[in-house]
N, C-alpha and C positions, 0 to 999 in steps of 0.2 A: 271192554272186557280185559281182565288181567290174564296174561299168558304166563304159565309156569316156566321160569328159566331153568336151565340145567343146573346152575349153581350160582350163588351170590357170595363173593369174597368179603372178608372183613375190610379189606382195602385193595383198591385196584391201582397199583403204581403205574401200570402200563398206560391206563387212561389218563393219569395225571401227567405222565411224561410226554405223550404224543404232541400236545400243543406247544411244548417248549423244547422239543427234541433238538432242533437246529441251534437254539441259543445255548443249550447245555453242551452240545458237541463242540461248538465254537469256543466256548469258555474253557473247556478241557484242552482243546488244541492250543489255545493261547498259553496255558500253563506249561504244556510240554515244550512249546517253542521258547518260552522265557527261561526255562531251566531253573526257575524259582519254585522249589517244591516245599520248602519249609520257611515260615515267617517272612512271606513276601508281600507283594502289593495286594493280592486278592484277599489275604487275611486282614490286612490293615483296612481295606475298603469295607469288608464285612463288619469288622469291629465298630467302625464309625457308623455304619448303617444300623447295626443292631442297637447301639446306644441311642441313636436318634429315634428309632422306632419305639423303644421302650421308655422314652422320656428320661434318659439318664445322660450323664456327661461322659462316661467311660464304658467301653466294652472290651472284653477279652475273649478271643476264640480259644477253646480248649478241646481236648481229645474226646470227650464224651460228657453226657449229663452227669454221670457218676463222678467223673473227675472234677466237674464244675463244683459239686458239693464238697468234695475232699479239699480242693484248693481254697475254697471259701473258708472252711474251718481252719486250714493251715494259716491263711492270711490273718485270721483273728487270734492266732497263737493259742489254739485249743491244745490242752495238755492231757496226758493220760489221767483218768479219774474225774475229769470235768464232766458235768452233766449237761446234756442237750435235750430239751423238751421238744417232742414231735408227735406226729400221728402214727398210729399202728396200722391204719388203713391206707396203704400206699405201696408202691413198688419197693422191692428190697433195698435198692440203692440208697434210699433215704436213711435208713438205720445202718446199712452197711458202711456208708461213708463215715458215719459217726464212730462206729467201732474201729474202722481202719485208722483213725487218728488216736485211738486209745481211749477215747471218751466213752461215756455211758449213755445210751439212748433211754430217755424217760418217756414212756408212752402215756398219752392223754386220750380220752374217749372223744368220739365225734358228735357233731350235730347230725341227727338222723335224717334231716332233710337235704343237706348239702354234702354230707359225708366228709366235710372238712373238720379240722380240729375245733373243739368247742372251747372258746375263750373262757367261759365261766368255770371250766374245770382245770385251768392252767395254774392258777396261783397256789392251789393246794399241793402242787407237785414241785414248787420252787424250794430249793434248799441253798445253803451257803456254797454248794458246789456247782450250782446252776450258772452257766455262762451264756447260753444261747437258746432262743426259741426258734425252731425251724418249722414253720407252717408249710403245709403242702397244699397247693391249689389244685385239688383233685378234679379229674375229668374235664378241666377247662374252665372251672369257676374259682375265683379267688376266695380265700378264707376271709374271715372278718378281721381285716388288717387294722382297722382303726382301734378296735378293742385290744388287739394283740400288741400294737405299738404303745398303747397307754400302759399296759402291764409291763412291757419291756422298759419303758422310761421310769416307771415307779420303782422297779427293782434293779435298774442299771444293767440291763442285759442287752446283748447283741441280738439282731434278728437276721436270719438267713432265709430267704424265700426259695423254697423248692418249687419253681415254676416250670418244671420240665414239661408239664402237660398244658401250660396256660399262656404261651406267648401270645400277646395281643388281647388277653382278657383284661378287664379293668373294673374299677370300683368307684362309685361316687362318694366322696367324703362328706361329712356333715356340713362342711362349709360350701358345698356345691362343686368343689374341684374334682376332676376326674384323674385318677392315678392308675397307671398301668402295672401289670404284674411284673415284679422284679425291681420296681423303682422305689419301693417304700422302705424296705429294710436296709440294713447295712450293705448287703450283697444279694443280688438275684441270680438264680441259676437256671439254665435252660438245657434241654436235650434236643439234639437234631437227629435223633434216631429216625430211620426211614418212615416209621409209622406215625410220626408226629405231624401236626398241621404244616410245620416247616421242617422237612426232613432232607438230609443229604443222601449220598449214595454209599453210606457206611456209618461208622460211629462219628459223632461230633457233638460238641456242646459249646455253650457260651456263658459268660459271666458279665453282669453289669453292676455298676456302682456309681454313686455320686461323690464318693470320698477319694480325693486325689492320692492320699497316702496309701489307702488300701489298693487302689489301682496300680500304683507303682510296685507294691509288694506282690500283687497277683501276676504282673508282667514278669517279674523275676522268678517267682515260684514255678511258673509253668515251663521255665527253661532251666531246670535244675538249680534255681536260685542264683544263677550267674549275673553279676553286675560289676564291671563289664564281663565280656566273655572270658571264661577260664578263671575268674575271680569270684569267690563264693563267701559271702558273709552269712548266708542262710542256706539251709538244705531244702531244695525243692524237689521237683520230679520232672519227668517227661510228659507234660500235659499239653503239648502243642497240637493245634489243629492244622492239618496239612493243607496245602494250597489247592489241591484238587477238590477237597470237600468245601473249602471256602468259595471256590469258583462256582460250584453247583448252587450253594446257598445264595450267592450274589445274584444268580439268575432267578431263583425261586422266591426270594424275599419280596420283590415288587408284586408278585402274584398272591402273596399271603392273605391279603384282605379278601380277595375273591374266594380263596379257600375257606376262610371263616364264614363268609356270607352264604356260600353253598351249604355248609354244614348247618348253619342256623336255619336256612330255608328247609332243609330236610328234617331238622328237629321240629320245626313248626308243623310240618306235615304229620309226622308221627304223633305229636301232641294232640292235634285235632282229631285224628282217627282213633286214638286210644283213650280219649276222654271218656270217663264214666266206666271204663273197663276195670278189671281186677289189677291192672298194672299201675304202679306208681311211676309216673313220668318224672323227668328231672325237674327239681324245684330251683328256679333261678331267683335269687334274692333281688328285691327291688333296688335298682341302682347299679346292679352288676351287669357286666357284659360277659356272657359265657361264649367260649369259642368251640365248645363241643369236640374236644379231643376224643372223647367217647360219648355215646348216647346210652345212658345206663337206666335200665328199668328195674323194678323191684316187684316181687310177688312171693306168695307163700309156697307155691308149688314149682319152684324153679327147675328142679331136676326133670320134671315131666315136660316142661316147656322146652328145655334144652334138647331133650330127646326128640321132640317134635321138629325143632329147627334142624337138627342133625338129619332126620329122615328126609327132609326136603332140601338138603344140601345148602342150607343157609348158614353162613359162617356166624359165629358168636363167640363170646369170650367172657370170662368171669374175672373182673378186676376188683378184689383179689380174694381167692378162696380161703387162704389161711392168714389171719392177721399176724403182723410181725411179732407181737408180744407172745404169740404161741408157737413161733418157729423154734425148731430144735436147737438151732445155734445160739438162741438167747435164753436157754433154760436157766443158766446161772443167774439171770436177773430176777428169777423168782416169781414171774407172773403165772397165773393159773386161769383156767376157764372161769368166766364170771367177773373177772376184774374190769373188763371194758365191755359192758353188756351191749351198748349200741353198736360198737364196732363188730362184735361177734355176731350179732343178729343180722347186720347188713351183709357180712361176709357170706352168710348162708342164704341170702335172698336176692342179691343183685346180679345182673348180667347185662352185657352190652351187645348191641346189634349194629350192623353196618350203618355208617353215617357219612361216609366220604362224599365229597362234593360231586363227583362224577356219577354217583348212583342214579340210575334211570327212574323215571316215574313208575314204570311197570314193576321194576324190582322193589321199590318202596311199597307199592300197593300189594305185591305178593307177600312181602314180609308181614305186613299188617294182617292180611287174610289168614296167614298161617298162625300168627299169634292169637287171633280171635276165634279160630276154628275149634 
């Protein structure tokens, strides 16, 4: 028998923290005792581990997922007026980072099943100003990177992967090889915001690449462009990941696969219980490994469902209610309602429910009961 809980959070950081509490506190103590707070050994260890985990040769710790995107575009020498093709169904940082470099975001509609950018609609948006394709691996599932890379190669474009929600996700290539999120384009970008599968205790981010020249540029850019200290051939910024955050991530990274498996197990439970209902459950493309940063459902009467969840104190969220091409700050780009129909339709129908690893069986059952009632 399912017992109604008082409330169910979207994420229970306390439950995640308890099993590793001593490890975290010891790691933080070591940082304080070392007096290395910026660009120290914890950061270097994290960068090496991050690169290895993602199947890349180089990793760089940075101050946030947003800054990861900005520094990636800076490393590729993006200039004002350059065009970057990306998705409109994503967190604001994707397009915000493009605008911050002076470039122009060019929005492409999504695949209605995965909510990722639709490769079939990319080429029509390419102009002589296009410099980069920035796919977003939304909700924890990779975009169709094989098709995207073919387009990029054909048009001599760079690719920056916004993998903020997808660390550990992977795709099986047509040759049978398995490639991880962030390892395919020129640069892969990650967020370590606390709500992510791998989250620190504040803001943090990471960048990976297989290009040694880009790596060296990224290393300098994240520290004001200095090379060596106090000598600047390029202008960078303060994009450094501090040692305290790196120490926490070094503790949590070895547990990341368990986090993924727990979320996948919970997703399988939801899928089985909601099969045949009015809810469209997540579509995972064959050959893809999804890590369920979010578990996102879709239905025609979303507002009524959200009100029901609210009444029962079940946390929920809409990622994302207003597509980026319709945001006020991008009015000058000239987009209007109807330009990206699949994106706009999804924005009115999707919502996400708790999926975190530590979610109890009773809580999952109660969420399903409320959804189906």
